[in-house]
C-alpha positions as CSV (number, residue, x, y, z in Angstrom):
1,M,25.3,-61.7,-25.6
2,K,23.6,-65.1,-25.4
3,I,22.3,-65.3,-29.0
4,P,23.6,-68.6,-30.6
5,Q,23.8,-68.9,-34.4
6,F,22.9,-72.6,-34.5
7,W,19.5,-74.0,-33.5
8,V,17.9,-77.5,-33.9
9,K,14.5,-78.8,-32.9
10,E,14.1,-82.4,-31.7
11,S,11.0,-84.4,-30.6
12,L,10.7,-87.5,-28.5
13,I,7.7,-89.8,-27.8
14,E,7.5,-92.2,-24.8
15,E,4.9,-94.0,-22.7
16,D,4.5,-93.6,-19.0
17,R,3.7,-96.4,-16.6
18,K,0.0,-96.3,-17.4
19,G,0.6,-96.6,-21.1
20,R,-0.1,-93.0,-21.9
21,K,1.9,-91.4,-24.7
22,H,3.8,-88.2,-24.2
23,K,5.5,-86.1,-26.8
24,A,8.4,-83.8,-25.8
25,I,9.7,-81.2,-28.3
26,A,12.8,-79.3,-27.4
27,T,15.3,-77.0,-29.0
28,G,19.0,-77.1,-28.7
29,W,21.5,-74.4,-29.5
30,S,25.2,-73.9,-30.1
31,F,27.7,-71.1,-30.8
32,V,29.9,-73.6,-32.5
33,S,28.0,-76.1,-34.8
34,M,24.7,-77.7,-35.8
35,E,26.0,-81.0,-34.4
36,E,26.5,-79.6,-31.0
37,A,23.0,-77.9,-31.2
38,K,21.4,-81.3,-32.1
39,A,23.1,-83.0,-29.1
40,E,21.8,-80.2,-26.8
41,A,18.3,-80.6,-28.3
42,E,18.2,-84.3,-27.6
43,K,19.4,-83.8,-24.1
44,R,16.7,-81.2,-23.4
45,A,14.0,-83.4,-25.0
46,K,14.9,-86.2,-22.6
47,K,14.9,-83.9,-19.6
48,L,11.5,-82.5,-20.6
49,M,10.2,-86.1,-21.2
50,E,11.2,-87.0,-17.6
51,R,9.3,-84.0,-16.3
52,L,6.2,-84.9,-18.4
53,I,6.2,-88.6,-17.3
54,N,6.7,-87.7,-13.6
55,A,4.2,-84.8,-13.8
56,D,7.0,-82.5,-12.6
57,F,5.6,-79.2,-13.8
58,F,7.8,-76.1,-13.6
59,N,7.6,-72.4,-13.5
60,G,7.5,-71.0,-17.1
61,D,9.4,-67.9,-16.4
62,S,12.4,-69.7,-14.8
63,Y,12.4,-72.2,-17.6
64,Y,12.5,-69.4,-20.2
65,L,15.4,-67.7,-18.4
66,E,17.4,-71.0,-18.5
67,R,18.0,-70.8,-22.3
68,P,19.5,-68.1,-24.5
69,I,17.5,-66.0,-26.9
70,R,15.9,-68.3,-29.5
71,E,15.7,-66.0,-32.5
72,E,16.9,-66.0,-36.0
73,I,19.9,-63.7,-36.6
74,I,19.3,-61.5,-39.6
75,D,21.9,-58.7,-39.3
76,E,24.7,-57.2,-37.2
77,I,26.3,-53.9,-36.4
78,V,30.1,-54.0,-36.8
79,V,32.4,-51.1,-35.8
80,D,36.2,-51.3,-36.4
81,A,35.9,-55.0,-37.1
82,E,34.1,-55.6,-33.7
83,Q,30.6,-56.9,-33.5
84,V,28.6,-54.2,-31.5
85,A,25.1,-55.5,-31.9
86,I,23.1,-58.5,-33.2
87,I,19.8,-58.0,-35.1
88,S,17.2,-60.8,-34.7
89,R,13.6,-61.5,-35.4
90,N,11.5,-62.4,-32.4
91,S,8.7,-64.9,-31.9
92,Y,6.0,-62.6,-33.3
93,G,8.1,-61.4,-36.2
94,A,9.4,-58.0,-35.1
95,I,13.0,-57.0,-35.6
96,I,15.0,-56.7,-32.4
97,L,18.2,-54.9,-31.7
98,N,20.4,-56.8,-29.1
99,V,23.4,-54.9,-27.7
100,V,25.7,-55.0,-24.7
101,G,27.1,-51.5,-24.3
102,A,24.1,-49.3,-25.2
103,M,21.6,-49.4,-22.4
104,F,17.9,-49.3,-23.5
105,V,15.2,-49.0,-20.9
106,D,11.5,-49.2,-21.7
107,V,9.0,-47.7,-19.3
108,D,5.3,-48.5,-19.8
109,F,2.6,-45.9,-19.4
110,P,0.4,-46.5,-16.4
111,E,-3.3,-47.2,-16.7
112,P,-5.4,-44.0,-17.0
113,K,-6.6,-42.8,-13.6
114,R,-8.8,-40.0,-12.3
115,S,-7.6,-37.3,-10.0
116,K,-9.5,-34.6,-8.2
117,G,-6.8,-32.1,-8.7
118,L,-7.0,-28.5,-7.4
119,F,-10.5,-27.9,-8.6
120,G,-11.8,-31.5,-8.2
121,L,-13.9,-30.6,-5.2
122,F,-16.0,-28.2,-7.3
123,R,-16.5,-30.6,-10.2
124,K,-18.8,-33.5,-10.6
125,K,-16.5,-35.2,-13.1
126,Q,-12.9,-35.7,-12.2
127,A,-10.1,-34.8,-14.6
128,I,-8.3,-37.7,-16.3
129,L,-4.5,-37.6,-16.1
130,D,-2.8,-38.2,-19.4
131,P,-0.5,-41.4,-18.9
132,A,2.1,-40.1,-21.4
133,E,2.4,-36.7,-19.7
134,E,2.5,-38.3,-16.3
135,T,5.3,-40.7,-17.3
136,I,7.3,-38.0,-19.1
137,S,7.0,-35.8,-16.0
138,G,8.5,-38.6,-14.0
139,I,11.4,-39.0,-16.3
140,N,12.0,-35.3,-16.2
141,M,12.2,-35.5,-12.4
142,W,14.5,-38.4,-12.6
143,A,16.8,-36.5,-15.0
144,E,16.9,-33.5,-12.6
145,Q,17.9,-35.8,-9.8
146,N,20.6,-37.5,-11.9
147,P,22.3,-34.7,-13.9
148,N,25.3,-36.8,-14.6
149,K,23.3,-39.2,-16.8
150,S,22.8,-38.6,-20.5
151,F,20.1,-40.2,-22.6
152,R,17.8,-39.9,-25.6
153,L,14.0,-40.2,-24.8
154,Y,11.6,-41.7,-27.3
155,K,7.9,-42.3,-27.2
156,T,6.6,-45.8,-28.2
157,A,3.1,-47.0,-28.7
158,A,2.6,-48.0,-25.1
159,G,5.3,-46.1,-23.2
160,L,8.7,-44.4,-23.3
161,R,12.2,-45.7,-24.3
162,L,15.5,-44.4,-22.9
163,L,18.8,-44.9,-24.7
164,F,21.7,-43.9,-22.5
165,T,24.5,-42.0,-24.2
166,D,26.9,-41.0,-21.4
167,K,28.9,-44.3,-21.5
168,N,28.8,-48.1,-22.1
169,Y,26.8,-50.1,-19.6
170,Q,27.2,-53.8,-18.7
171,P,23.8,-55.6,-18.4
172,K,24.8,-57.8,-15.4
173,S,26.2,-54.9,-13.3
174,A,24.7,-53.7,-10.0
175,E,24.7,-50.2,-11.5
176,V,22.3,-51.2,-14.3
177,K,20.0,-53.0,-11.9
178,Q,19.9,-49.9,-9.6
179,L,19.3,-47.5,-12.6
180,M,16.5,-49.6,-14.1
181,Q,14.7,-50.0,-10.7
182,S,15.0,-46.2,-10.0
183,I,13.5,-45.4,-13.5
184,G,10.7,-47.9,-13.1
185,A,11.6,-50.4,-15.8
186,D,9.6,-53.6,-16.3
187,P,10.9,-56.2,-13.7
188,M,10.8,-59.0,-16.3
189,Y,12.9,-56.9,-18.8
190,L,15.5,-56.5,-16.0
191,K,15.6,-60.2,-15.4
192,L,16.1,-60.9,-19.1
193,C,18.9,-58.4,-19.4
194,L,20.7,-60.1,-16.5
195,A,20.1,-63.7,-17.8
196,Q,20.7,-62.9,-21.5
197,E,23.6,-60.5,-20.9
198,C,22.3,-57.8,-23.3
199,F,19.9,-55.0,-23.7
200,R,17.0,-55.3,-26.3
201,A,15.0,-52.8,-28.3
202,R,12.1,-53.6,-30.7
203,L,12.7,-51.8,-34.0
204,T,9.6,-52.7,-35.9
205,P,5.8,-52.8,-35.1
206,K,3.9,-55.5,-33.3
207,P,1.8,-57.2,-36.0
208,W,-1.5,-57.2,-34.1
209,R,-1.4,-53.5,-33.6
210,F,-2.2,-53.1,-37.3
211,G,-4.5,-56.1,-37.7
212,F,-1.8,-58.5,-39.0
213,S,-1.2,-62.1,-38.0
214,R,1.8,-63.6,-36.2
215,P,4.3,-65.8,-38.2
216,P,2.9,-69.3,-39.0
217,Y,5.9,-71.1,-37.5
218,Q,8.5,-70.5,-34.8
219,F,12.3,-70.5,-35.2
220,P,14.1,-72.9,-35.6
221,F,11.9,-74.2,-38.4
222,I,10.9,-77.8,-38.4
223,D,11.5,-78.2,-42.1
224,Q,12.0,-76.3,-45.4
225,A,8.3,-75.9,-46.0
226,A,7.8,-74.1,-42.7
227,Q,10.7,-71.8,-43.4
228,E,9.3,-70.9,-46.8
229,K,5.9,-70.0,-45.3
230,N,7.6,-67.8,-42.8
231,R,9.5,-66.0,-45.5
232,I,6.2,-65.3,-47.3
233,W,4.8,-63.9,-44.0
234,E,8.0,-61.7,-43.6
235,A,7.6,-60.2,-47.0
236,E,4.0,-59.3,-46.4
237,Y,4.9,-57.9,-42.9
238,S,7.6,-55.7,-44.4
239,K,5.1,-54.2,-46.8
240,K,2.6,-53.4,-44.1
241,I,5.0,-51.8,-41.7
242,D,5.8,-49.1,-44.3
243,N,2.8,-47.2,-42.9
244,F,3.9,-47.3,-39.2
245,A,6.7,-46.2,-37.0
246,T,8.0,-47.8,-33.7
247,A,9.5,-44.8,-31.8
248,K,9.6,-41.0,-32.0
249,L,12.3,-38.9,-30.4
250,I,11.0,-36.6,-27.7
251,A,14.1,-35.1,-26.2
252,E,17.8,-35.4,-25.5
253,Y,19.2,-35.1,-21.9
254,G,22.9,-34.3,-21.2
255,Q,25.7,-34.9,-23.6
256,A,25.3,-36.6,-27.0
257,A,27.1,-39.9,-27.6
258,S,30.8,-39.5,-28.2
259,N,32.1,-43.0,-29.1
260,N,31.6,-44.6,-32.4
261,K,30.0,-47.8,-31.1
262,L,27.2,-45.9,-29.4
263,K,26.8,-43.6,-32.5
264,A,26.4,-46.7,-34.7
265,V,23.7,-48.2,-32.5
266,I,21.8,-44.9,-32.3
267,A,21.9,-44.5,-36.1
268,Y,20.7,-48.0,-36.8
269,H,17.9,-47.8,-34.1
270,D,16.7,-44.4,-35.3
271,E,16.6,-45.4,-39.0
272,I,14.7,-48.7,-38.6
273,A,12.4,-47.4,-35.9
274,K,11.7,-44.3,-38.1
275,I,11.9,-41.8,-35.3
276,N,11.4,-38.8,-37.5
277,S,8.3,-40.2,-39.2
278,Q,4.8,-38.7,-38.7
279,Q,3.3,-42.2,-39.1
280,K,1.3,-43.9,-36.3
281,L,3.2,-45.8,-33.6
282,A,2.6,-49.5,-33.5
C-alpha cells in the first residue's frame, strides 16, 4: 500500500520573465523520515513552479495518480504481527479502510429512468424503475454467472459495496481489473487501486450528507494551529455521525471468509460502518 507515514508541506515564491509572482505549494512524503519528506516536498515545489512559470498546465487526474495517498494514518489492523490494513482520514474527514488482500468494489446506482414495461403501452405515465432494485438485480445475475466467487453485499447511500471473501486479491492483478470491469465498478476507483496498490472502503459518513462542513484544513497541516482546529472539527464530526450508518448488509454469496486476515477486515469494517444499525445511510 502506498500510504506514507511522513508528510511535509513546502511553499516557493518566484517571479517569471514579466515580473509576475507565482506561488507553488507542494507536499512531500516518505516511508522513512520527515527529512526525506521535506526534500521530496522541495523537489516537487520546484517542479510545480517550473510548470507555473512556463504555463505548462497538466491533467489533474494524472497528477493525482502520481503521488501516494495523502491522508493521516489513525489506526491499523494487525493479525499475527502482520499489518493487514491501514485506517486513514481522507480530505473531507471520513475514515477510510485501506487494504491489499480484501477486495472492496463499490457500484453506484444509476440515475432513475422510466420504462414502459409490459403494461406501458396502456398507461399515460410510465413506471419508474428503482435504481437500487435494478443494481441488485444486476449483481444477482453476475453472481449466478460466477458461482465460484464469494462476497458480502452491502447497501450504501448511493450504491452497493461488494467485499469478496473467497480469497485474497492483489490490486494490480489482471484478474482484479477484469472482475471490476465485469461488475461495473467506477473506472476512476479501478485506476486508483492500480496506482495506489490497495483497495479502499469509506467507513464513516460524508459530512455534507447530514449538513456538516468539511475539515478547515488539509493534511499535512501547515502548523500546530491548523492541526488543533482540525481536531476540534473531528470531535464534532464524531458526535454527529452517531446518528448515521455507512453500510447495511444485504446478503452473502458463496462461502464465508475462512482466513483470519479477511475475518479481521470484515469485523473492523462492519463495526465502524454500523452495518446492523437501523440509522439512515450517509
